[in-house]
N, CA, C and O atoms as a MOPAC input file, in Angstrom:
PM7 MOZYME 1SCF
protein

 N      0.84900 1    -1.17100 1     0.00000 1
 C      0.00000 1     0.00000 1     0.00000 1
 C      0.89800 1     1.23800 1     0.00000 1
 O      1.85700 1     1.32700 1     0.76700 1
 N      0.57700 1     2.16300 1    -0.85000 1
 C      1.35200 1     3.40000 1    -0.92500 1
 C      0.88700 1     4.38300 1     0.14600 1
 O     -0.24700 1     4.30800 1     0.62100 1
 N      1.76800 1     5.30000 1     0.51700 1
 C      1.44700 1     6.27500 1     1.56100 1
 C      0.18100 1     7.07700 1     1.25900 1
 O     -0.63500 1     7.27000 1     2.16100 1
 N     -0.01800 1     7.55700 1     0.01200 1
 C     -1.25000 1     8.30300 1    -0.25800 1
 C     -2.50900 1     7.45000 1    -0.07300 1
 O     -3.54600 1     7.94900 1     0.36600 1
 N     -2.41000 1     6.16600 1    -0.40900 1
 C     -3.56300 1     5.26600 1    -0.22400 1
 C     -3.85300 1     5.06800 1     1.26600 1
 O     -5.00700 1     5.08900 1     1.69400 1
 N     -2.79800 1     4.87700 1     2.03800 1
 C     -2.98200 1     4.71300 1     3.48600 1
 C     -3.54200 1     5.99100 1     4.09300 1
 O     -4.44000 1     5.95100 1     4.93400 1
 N     -3.00200 1     7.12500 1     3.65900 1
 C     -3.48100 1     8.41900 1     4.17200 1
 C     -4.97700 1     8.57400 1     3.90500 1
 O     -5.73000 1     8.99200 1     4.78500 1
 N     -5.40000 1     8.23600 1     2.69200 1
 C     -6.81800 1     8.35000 1     2.34900 1
 C     -7.66200 1     7.41900 1     3.22600 1
 O     -8.71700 1     7.81600 1     3.72300 1
 N     -7.20100 1     6.20000 1     3.41000 1
 C     -7.94900 1     5.23700 1     4.23000 1
 C     -8.06600 1     5.68500 1     5.68400 1
 O     -9.05600 1     5.39600 1     6.35600 1
 N     -7.04000 1     6.39600 1     6.16200 1
 C     -7.03700 1     6.84400 1     7.55700 1
 C     -7.68600 1     8.20700 1     7.74100 1
 O     -8.04200 1     8.59100 1     8.85500 1
 N     -7.83700 1     8.94000 1     6.63100 1
 C     -8.40700 1    10.27900 1     6.72400 1
 C     -7.40000 1    11.29800 1     7.22300 1
 O     -7.75700 1    12.27600 1     7.88100 1
 N     -6.11900 1    11.05500 1     6.89900 1
 C     -5.06000 1    12.00300 1     7.28800 1
 C     -4.27800 1    12.36900 1     6.02500 1
 O     -4.55100 1    11.84000 1     4.94700 1
 N     -3.31500 1    13.26700 1     6.15900 1
 C     -2.50600 1    13.65600 1     5.00600 1
 C     -1.38200 1    12.64900 1     4.78100 1
 O     -1.01100 1    11.88800 1     5.67400 1
 N     -0.85500 1    12.67000 1     3.56700 1
 C      0.29100 1    11.80500 1     3.26300 1
 C      1.47600 1    12.17100 1     4.16800 1
 O      2.22000 1    11.29300 1     4.60400 1
 N      1.64500 1    13.44900 1     4.44100 1
 C      2.73600 1    13.88800 1     5.32700 1
 C      2.57800 1    13.28900 1     6.72600 1
 O      3.56300 1    12.92300 1     7.36600 1
 N      1.33000 1    13.19100 1     7.19500 1
 C      1.09600 1    12.59500 1     8.51200 1
 C      1.52700 1    11.13400 1     8.51300 1
 O      2.13800 1    10.66400 1     9.47300 1
 N      1.21300 1    10.42400 1     7.44500 1
 C      1.63900 1     9.01900 1     7.34300 1
 C      3.16800 1     8.94200 1     7.36100 1
 O      3.74400 1     8.05100 1     7.98500 1
 N      3.80600 1     9.86600 1     6.68500 1
 C      5.27400 1     9.89000 1     6.68700 1
 C      5.81500 1    10.12500 1     8.11000 1
 O      6.81100 1     9.52100 1     8.50800 1
 N      5.15300 1    10.99800 1     8.85900 1
 C      5.55200 1    11.21400 1    10.25700 1
 C      5.38900 1     9.92400 1    11.06100 1
 O      6.26100 1     9.56800 1    11.85400 1
 N      4.27600 1     9.23000 1    10.85500 1
 C      4.06100 1     7.96800 1    11.57700 1
 C      5.17400 1     6.98400 1    11.26100 1
 O      5.73200 1     6.35600 1    12.16100 1
 N      5.49300 1     6.85100 1     9.98000 1
 C      6.50800 1     5.88100 1     9.57600 1
 C      7.87800 1     6.23100 1    10.14700 1
 O      8.66200 1     5.34300 1    10.48100 1
 N      8.16100 1     7.51400 1    10.25700 1
 C      9.45900 1     7.95000 1    10.77600 1
 C      9.49700 1     7.92500 1    12.31100 1
 O     10.55800 1     8.11800 1    12.90500 1
 N      8.34300 1     7.68800 1    12.95400 1
 C      8.28800 1     7.69300 1    14.41300 1
 C      8.34700 1     9.09000 1    14.99900 1
 O      8.64200 1     9.26100 1    16.18200 1
 N      8.06700 1    10.08800 1    14.17300 1
 C      8.11200 1    11.46700 1    14.64600 1
 C      6.78800 1    11.91800 1    15.23800 1
 O      6.73800 1    12.85800 1    16.03100 1
 N      5.73500 1    11.25200 1    14.85200 1
 C      4.40700 1    11.53100 1    15.40600 1
 C      3.66800 1    10.21600 1    15.56900 1
 O      4.02100 1     9.19500 1    14.97800 1
 N      2.63100 1    10.27800 1    16.38900 1
 C      1.80600 1     9.10400 1    16.64200 1
 C      0.35900 1     9.45500 1    16.33800 1
 O     -0.02900 1    10.62000 1    16.41600 1
 N     -0.43600 1     8.45700 1    15.99400 1
 C     -1.85900 1     8.74100 1    15.76700 1
 C     -2.45400 1     9.44500 1    16.98300 1
 O     -2.16700 1     9.09000 1    18.12700 1
 N     -3.27900 1    10.44000 1    16.71700 1
 C     -3.84500 1    11.24500 1    17.79300 1
 C     -5.03000 1    10.57300 1    18.47700 1
 O     -5.40300 1    10.95000 1    19.58800 1
 N     -5.60900 1     9.60300 1    17.83400 1
 C     -6.75800 1     8.93600 1    18.44600 1
 C     -6.62200 1     7.42300 1    18.32700 1
 O     -5.90600 1     6.90600 1    17.47000 1
 N     -7.33000 1     6.73300 1    19.21200 1
 C     -7.34800 1     5.27600 1    19.16300 1
 C     -8.02400 1     4.79900 1    17.87300 1
 O     -7.72300 1     3.71300 1    17.37600 1
 N     -8.93600 1     5.61300 1    17.33500 1
 C     -9.61100 1     5.23800 1    16.08800 1
 C     -8.61000 1     5.06000 1    14.95200 1
 O     -8.68400 1     4.08900 1    14.20000 1
 N     -7.68100 1     5.99400 1    14.83100 1
 C     -6.68400 1     5.90300 1    13.75400 1
 C     -5.77700 1     4.69700 1    13.99500 1
 O     -5.47300 1     3.95300 1    13.06200 1
 N     -5.35100 1     4.50400 1    15.22300 1
 C     -4.51100 1     3.34400 1    15.52800 1
 C     -5.24300 1     2.05500 1    15.18300 1
 O     -4.66600 1     1.13900 1    14.59700 1
 N     -6.50100 1     1.99400 1    15.54700 1
 C     -7.28200 1     0.78300 1    15.26300 1
 C     -7.45100 1     0.57100 1    13.76000 1
 O     -7.43400 1    -0.56800 1    13.29300 1
 N     -7.61600 1     1.65700 1    12.99600 1
 C     -7.71600 1     1.52800 1    11.54000 1
 C     -6.42400 1     0.97400 1    10.95000 1
 O     -6.45000 1     0.12200 1    10.06100 1
 N     -5.29500 1     1.46700 1    11.45200 1
 C     -4.00100 1     0.97200 1    10.97300 1
 C     -3.88800 1    -0.52500 1    11.25400 1
 O     -3.46200 1    -1.29300 1    10.39200 1
 N     -4.27000 1    -0.93200 1    12.45700 1
 C     -4.22500 1    -2.35000 1    12.82100 1
 C     -5.12800 1    -3.17100 1    11.89800 1
 O     -4.76100 1    -4.25900 1    11.45600 1
 N     -6.29600 1    -2.63500 1    11.62100 1
 C     -7.26200 1    -3.33100 1    10.77100 1
 C     -6.72000 1    -3.46300 1     9.34400 1
 O     -6.80000 1    -4.53600 1     8.74600 1
 N     -6.18000 1    -2.39300 1     8.81100 1
 C     -5.65500 1    -2.40900 1     7.43900 1
 C     -4.51100 1    -3.40900 1     7.30300 1
 O     -4.45300 1    -4.16400 1     6.33200 1
 N     -3.60800 1    -3.41300 1     8.26900 1
 C     -2.44000 1    -4.29700 1     8.17400 1
 C     -2.63100 1    -5.62200 1     8.91900 1
 O     -1.72600 1    -6.45400 1     8.97100 1
 N     -3.81100 1    -5.79800 1     9.48600 1
 C     -4.17800 1    -7.02800 1    10.19000 1
 C     -3.13500 1    -7.40200 1    11.25000 1
 O     -2.61300 1    -8.51700 1    11.26800 1
 N     -2.85400 1    -6.45200 1    12.11600 1
 C     -1.93400 1    -6.67200 1    13.23200 1
 C     -2.57300 1    -6.12300 1    14.50700 1
 O     -3.55600 1    -5.38400 1    14.45400 1
 N     -2.00700 1    -6.49100 1    15.63700 1
 C     -2.51500 1    -5.98700 1    16.91200 1
 C     -1.85400 1    -4.66000 1    17.26400 1
 O     -0.83800 1    -4.28300 1    16.68100 1
 N     -2.44000 1    -3.96600 1    18.21700 1
 C     -1.84800 1    -2.71400 1    18.70300 1
 C     -0.44000 1    -2.95100 1    19.24300 1
 O      0.45600 1    -2.13500 1    19.02200 1
 N     -0.24700 1    -4.04300 1    19.93500 1
 C      1.06500 1    -4.31100 1    20.53200 1
 C      2.12700 1    -4.56500 1    19.47100 1
 O      3.30600 1    -4.29000 1    19.69500 1
 N      1.72200 1    -5.08300 1    18.32800 1
 C      2.67700 1    -5.27900 1    17.23300 1
 C      3.16300 1    -3.93500 1    16.69800 1
 O      4.34400 1    -3.76500 1    16.39400 1
 N      2.24700 1    -2.99600 1    16.59100 1
 C      2.58300 1    -1.69700 1    16.01600 1
 C      3.44600 1    -0.83000 1    16.91800 1
 O      4.29900 1    -0.08300 1    16.44000 1
 N      3.22600 1    -0.92800 1    18.20700 1
 C      3.83600 1     0.04900 1    19.09400 1
 C      4.66300 1    -0.60900 1    20.18500 1
 O      4.26700 1    -1.63000 1    20.74800 1
 N      5.81000 1    -0.01900 1    20.47800 1
 C      6.59400 1    -0.45600 1    21.62300 1
 C      5.91400 1     0.07900 1    22.88400 1
 O      5.01700 1     0.91800 1    22.80500 1
 N      6.33800 1    -0.40200 1    24.01800 1
 C      5.75900 1     0.09400 1    25.26700 1
 C      6.04300 1     1.58500 1    25.42700 1
 O      5.21300 1     2.33500 1    25.94100 1
 N      7.19800 1     1.99400 1    24.99000 1
 C      7.54700 1     3.41800 1    25.06100 1
 C      6.62000 1     4.22800 1    24.16800 1
 O      6.14800 1     5.29500 1    24.55800 1
 N      6.36200 1     3.71800 1    22.96600 1
 C      5.44600 1     4.40000 1    22.05200 1
 C      4.05900 1     4.52000 1    22.67300 1
 O      3.41500 1     5.56500 1    22.58600 1
 N      3.60700 1     3.43000 1    23.30200 1
 C      2.27400 1     3.45200 1    23.92000 1
 C      2.19700 1     4.50000 1    25.02100 1
 O      1.19800 1     5.20800 1    25.15000 1
 N      3.26200 1     4.59200 1    25.81400 1
 C      3.29900 1     5.57500 1    26.89400 1
 C      3.16700 1     6.99100 1    26.32200 1
 O      2.38900 1     7.80100 1    26.82700 1
 N      3.92400 1     7.27800 1    25.27600 1
 C      3.88900 1     8.61200 1    24.66100 1
 C      2.51600 1     8.85100 1    24.01900 1
 O      1.95000 1     9.93700 1    24.14700 1
 N      1.99200 1     7.84800 1    23.33600 1
 C      0.68300 1     7.99200 1    22.68400 1
 C     -0.41400 1     8.26800 1    23.71600 1
 O     -1.25600 1     9.14500 1    23.51800 1
 N     -0.39700 1     7.51900 1    24.80800 1
 C     -1.41600 1     7.70800 1    25.83900 1
 C     -1.30700 1     9.09700 1    26.46000 1
 O     -2.31600 1     9.75900 1    26.70000 1
 N     -0.08400 1     9.52900 1    26.71500 1
 C      0.11600 1    10.87400 1    27.27300 1
 C     -0.36700 1    11.93600 1    26.29500 1
 O     -0.93100 1    12.95100 1    26.70400 1
 N     -0.14600 1    11.70500 1    25.01000 1
 C     -0.59000 1    12.65100 1    23.98900 1
 C     -2.10800 1    12.70300 1    23.92500 1
 O     -2.70000 1    13.77800 1    23.83100 1
 N     -2.73600 1    11.52600 1    23.97500 1
 C     -4.20900 1    11.47700 1    23.92100 1
 C     -4.83000 1    12.19200 1    25.11700 1
 O     -5.83000 1    12.89900 1    24.98800 1
 N     -4.22400 1    11.99700 1    26.26900 1
 C     -4.80900 1    12.56900 1    27.48500 1
 C     -4.50200 1    14.05100 1    27.65500 1
 O     -5.35200 1    14.82700 1    28.09100 1
 N     -3.26600 1    14.43700 1    27.30200 1
 C     -2.83200 1    15.78200 1    27.66000 1
 C     -2.34100 1    16.61000 1    26.47600 1
 O     -1.80700 1    17.70200 1    26.67300 1
 N     -2.50900 1    16.12000 1    25.26200 1
 C     -2.10600 1    16.87400 1    24.08300 1
 C     -0.59500 1    16.97700 1    23.93000 1
 O      0.15900 1    16.13800 1    24.42200 1
 N     -0.18300 1    18.01300 1    23.24400 1
 C      1.24400 1    18.19400 1    22.95700 1
 C      2.06000 1    18.32700 1    24.23400 1
 O      3.18200 1    17.82700 1    24.31100 1
 N      1.50500 1    18.99700 1    25.23200 1
 C      2.20800 1    19.14700 1    26.51000 1
 C      2.47500 1    17.76800 1    27.13600 1
 O      3.56800 1    17.51800 1    27.64300 1
 N      1.48900 1    16.88900 1    27.09900 1
 C      1.66000 1    15.53700 1    27.63500 1
 C      2.70100 1    14.75300 1    26.85900 1
 O      3.51500 1    14.02700 1    27.42900 1
 N      2.65500 1    14.91600 1    25.54300 1
 C      3.63200 1    14.22200 1    24.69400 1
 C      5.04500 1    14.68200 1    25.03800 1
 O      5.95200 1    13.86400 1    25.19000 1
 N      5.22400 1    15.98300 1    25.15900 1
 C      6.55400 1    16.51400 1    25.47600 1
 C      7.03400 1    16.04200 1    26.84300 1
 O      8.20300 1    15.69500 1    27.01200 1
 N      6.13200 1    16.03100 1    27.81200 1
 C      6.52000 1    15.57100 1    29.15200 1
 C      6.85200 1    14.08400 1    29.15500 1
 O      7.80100 1    13.66300 1    29.81800 1
 N      6.08000 1    13.28600 1    28.42100 1
 C      6.36500 1    11.84900 1    28.34700 1
 C      7.73200 1    11.60700 1    27.71900 1
 O      8.50700 1    10.78300 1    28.20500 1
 N      8.02400 1    12.32200 1    26.64300 1
 C      9.33600 1    12.17200 1    26.01400 1
 C     10.44800 1    12.63100 1    26.95300 1
 O     11.52900 1    12.04100 1    26.97800 1
 N     10.18100 1    13.68600 1    27.72600 1
 C     11.18800 1    14.17300 1    28.68000 1
 C     11.43600 1    13.13700 1    29.77300 1
 O     12.58000 1    12.90900 1    30.16800 1
 N     10.36100 1    12.51000 1    30.26400 1
 C     10.51500 1    11.47400 1    31.30000 1
 C     11.37000 1    10.33300 1    30.76600 1
 O     12.25700 1     9.83500 1    31.45900 1
 N     11.10300 1     9.92700 1    29.54500 1
 C     11.87400 1     8.82600 1    28.94800 1
 C     13.34300 1     9.22400 1    28.82600 1
 O     14.23500 1     8.44600 1    29.16400 1
 N     13.58300 1    10.42600 1    28.34700 1
 C     14.97000 1    10.87900 1    28.17100 1
 C     15.68900 1    10.99800 1    29.51700 1
 O     16.83700 1    10.57400 1    29.64900 1
 N     15.00700 1    11.57900 1    30.52200 1
 C     15.62500 1    11.75200 1    31.83300 1
 C     15.85200 1    10.41400 1    32.52700 1
 O     16.87100 1    10.21100 1    33.18700 1
 N     14.90500 1     9.51700 1    32.37400 1
 C     15.04700 1     8.19800 1    32.98000 1
 C     16.23400 1     7.46400 1    32.36700 1
 O     17.01700 1     6.82800 1    33.07300 1
 N     16.35500 1     7.55800 1    31.07100 1
 C     17.48600 1     6.91500 1    30.39900 1
 C     18.79800 1     7.47300 1    30.92900 1
 O     19.76400 1     6.73700 1    31.13000 1
 N     18.82300 1     8.79500 1    31.15600 1
 C     20.01700 1     9.43700 1    31.68400 1
 C     20.35600 1     8.97100 1    33.08500 1
 O     21.52500 1     8.75400 1    33.40500 1
 N     19.32500 1     8.81200 1    33.93700 1
 C     19.55000 1     8.36300 1    35.31100 1
 C     20.21100 1     6.99100 1    35.36300 1
 O     21.11100 1     6.74500 1    36.16600 1
 N     19.74300 1     6.10800 1    34.49100 1
 C     20.26900 1     4.74300 1    34.53900 1
 C     21.57800 1     4.61300 1    33.77400 1
 O     22.18200 1     3.54100 1    33.73400 1
 N     22.00100 1     5.68600 1    33.18300 1
 C     23.29000 1     5.67400 1    32.48300 1
 C     24.32000 1     6.45000 1    33.28800 1
 O     25.25700 1     7.00600 1    32.71400 1
 N     24.16200 1     6.50000 1    34.61200 1
 C     25.15700 1     7.16500 1    35.44700 1
 C     24.73200 1     8.53500 1    35.92500 1
 O     25.57200 1     9.42100 1    36.08500 1
 N     23.42600 1     8.72800 1    36.15900 1
 C     22.91000 1    10.00900 1    36.62300 1
 C     23.36200 1    10.32800 1    38.03600 1
 O     24.27800 1     9.69100 1    38.55600 1
 N     22.72000 1    11.31900 1    38.66600 1
 C     23.18200 1    11.82500 1    39.95000 1
 C     22.49600 1    11.20800 1    41.16500 1
 O     22.86000 1    11.56000 1    42.28700 1
 N     21.54600 1    10.32900 1    41.01300 1
 C     20.86100 1     9.73000 1    42.15400 1
 C     21.67800 1     8.57800 1    42.73200 1
 O     22.36900 1     7.85500 1    42.01400 1
 N     21.57300 1     8.42700 1    44.09300 1
 C     22.25300 1     7.27500 1    44.67500 1
 C     21.42000 1     6.01300 1    44.43400 1
 O     20.30500 1     6.08300 1    43.91700 1
 N     21.96200 1     4.89100 1    44.80700 1
 C     21.33900 1     3.59400 1    44.49200 1
 C     19.91100 1     3.48800 1    45.05400 1
 O     18.99900 1     3.04100 1    44.35800 1
 N     19.72400 1     3.90100 1    46.30800 1
 C     18.40300 1     3.80200 1    46.94400 1
 C     17.37600 1     4.68500 1    46.21800 1
 O     16.25400 1     4.25300 1    45.95200 1
 N     17.77000 1     5.91300 1    45.90400 1
 C     16.85400 1     6.81100 1    45.19500 1
 C     16.53300 1     6.29300 1    43.79100 1
 O     15.40200 1     6.40800 1    43.31800 1
 N     17.54400 1     5.72100 1    43.13500 1
 C     17.27900 1     5.12800 1    41.81800 1
 C     16.26800 1     4.00000 1    41.91100 1
 O     15.38700 1     3.87500 1    41.06200 1
 N     16.39900 1     3.16600 1    42.96200 1
 C     15.45000 1     2.06300 1    43.13700 1
 C     14.03400 1     2.60400 1    43.37200 1
 O     13.06300 1     2.09000 1    42.81800 1
 N     13.93400 1     3.64900 1    44.20400 1
 C     12.61100 1     4.23700 1    44.47000 1
 C     12.02200 1     4.84500 1    43.19400 1
 O     10.83400 1     4.70000 1    42.90700 1
 N     12.87600 1     5.52200 1    42.44600 1
 C     12.41900 1     6.11800 1    41.19900 1
 C     11.94200 1     5.03300 1    40.23300 1
 O     10.87400 1     5.15100 1    39.63100 1
 N     12.73800 1     3.98300 1    40.09300 1
 C     12.38300 1     2.90000 1    39.18700 1
 C     11.06100 1     2.25000 1    39.61800 1
 O     10.22500 1     1.93400 1    38.77100 1
 N     10.86900 1     2.05100 1    40.92100 1
 C      9.60700 1     1.45800 1    41.40700 1
 C      8.42700 1     2.36700 1    41.06300 1
 O      7.38400 1     1.88400 1    40.62300 1
 N      8.58100 1     3.67300 1    41.25700 1
 C      7.49400 1     4.60600 1    40.95100 1
 C      7.15000 1     4.57300 1    39.45900 1
 O      5.97600 1     4.55000 1    39.09000 1
 N      8.17000 1     4.57200 1    38.61100 1
 C      7.93400 1     4.52500 1    37.16900 1
 C      7.28800 1     3.21000 1    36.77100 1
 O      6.38900 1     3.18700 1    35.93000 1
 N      7.73400 1     2.12900 1    37.36300 1
 C      7.15700 1     0.82000 1    37.06400 1
 C      5.68800 1     0.77500 1    37.46600 1
 O      4.85000 1     0.25400 1    36.73000 1
 N      5.38400 1     1.32200 1    38.63000 1
 C      3.98800 1     1.36600 1    39.08400 1
 C      3.12800 1     2.17300 1    38.10000 1
 O      2.02800 1     1.75400 1    37.73900 1
 N      3.63600 1     3.32000 1    37.67700 1
 C      2.90300 1     4.15300 1    36.71800 1
 C      2.69100 1     3.38800 1    35.41200 1
 O      1.60900 1     3.42900 1    34.82700 1
 N      3.72900 1     2.69600 1    34.96600 1
 C      3.64000 1     1.93200 1    33.72300 1
 C      2.52600 1     0.88900 1    33.81700 1
 O      1.66700 1     0.82600 1    32.93600 1
 N      2.52900 1     0.07400 1    34.86700 1
 C      1.52800 1    -0.99400 1    34.96000 1
 C      0.12000 1    -0.43800 1    35.17100 1
 O     -0.84900 1    -1.01100 1    34.67400 1
 N     -0.00100 1     0.65800 1    35.89600 1
 C     -1.32500 1     1.27200 1    36.05300 1
 C     -1.83100 1     1.80100 1    34.71100 1
 O     -3.00600 1     1.65000 1    34.37800 1
 N     -0.94300 1     2.41600 1    33.95500 1
 C     -1.32600 1     2.93600 1    32.63500 1
 C     -1.69200 1     1.80000 1    31.69100 1
 O     -2.63700 1     1.91000 1    30.90900 1
 N     -0.94800 1     0.72300 1    31.76700 1
 C     -1.22100 1    -0.43300 1    30.89900 1
 C     -2.59500 1    -1.02500 1    31.21500 1
 O     -3.33300 1    -1.40400 1    30.30600 1
 N     -2.93000 1    -1.10200 1    32.48400 1
 C     -4.25900 1    -1.60900 1    32.86300 1
 C     -5.36200 1    -0.70100 1    32.32400 1
 O     -6.37900 1    -1.18100 1    31.82300 1
 N     -5.15700 1     0.60700 1    32.42700 1
 C     -6.15800 1     1.54900 1    31.89900 1
 C     -6.25900 1     1.43300 1    30.38300 1
 O     -7.34900 1     1.54000 1    29.82000 1
 N     -5.12100 1     1.21500 1    29.72100 1
 C     -5.11300 1     1.11500 1    28.25800 1
 C     -5.88100 1    -0.10800 1    27.77400 1
 O     -6.45300 1    -0.08500 1    26.68500 1
 N     -5.90100 1    -1.17100 1    28.56400 1
 C     -6.63400 1    -2.38300 1    28.16800 1
 C     -8.11600 1    -2.08400 1    27.95900 1
 O     -8.77800 1    -2.71900 1    27.13700 1
 N     -8.62000 1    -1.12900 1    28.69800 1
 C    -10.03500 1    -0.77800 1    28.58100 1
 C    -10.35800 1    -0.23900 1    27.20000 1
 O    -11.48600 1    -0.37200 1    26.72500 1
 N     -9.34600 1     0.38700 1    26.53700 1
 C     -9.58200 1     1.03500 1    25.25100 1
 C     -9.07000 1     0.23400 1    24.06800 1
 O     -9.27500 1     0.62400 1    22.91800 1
 N     -8.40600 1    -0.88300 1    24.33800 1
 C     -7.86000 1    -1.69300 1    23.23900 1
 C     -8.98800 1    -2.38200 1    22.48500 1
 O    -10.00500 1    -2.75400 1    23.07100 1
 N     -8.79800 1    -2.54800 1    21.17400 1
 C     -9.81200 1    -3.25300 1    20.37800 1
 C     -9.76300 1    -4.72800 1    20.71200 1
 O     -8.71500 1    -5.26600 1    21.06600 1
 N    -10.88600 1    -5.35900 1    20.59800 1
 C    -10.98400 1    -6.79200 1    20.94200 1
 C    -11.14900 1    -7.61800 1    19.70100 1
 O    -11.24800 1    -8.84200 1    19.78300 1

């Protein structure tokens, strides 16, 4: 399927499809994500990494501000585990908090996943 054909099927511009393919943007609604899954006959989990899902959910809930904050959390977290300034105990607490947020978000996302 060519990008213009996919764009037409999704109701978005060809440029938007190019952004999706490059990983620079994510579908703004679950409807578009579900259409992509339907067209390519794959599941949501096949299309998106857990990191992508986190950013997508933040974008859906909080718009561009949420997307930027989610990307910042990912970048800062990566920095912490690559020799950041927190001591071992604080890193463990931080990791537990992030893990808790991840699993809570994943449970909420199940409510909106296509069946």
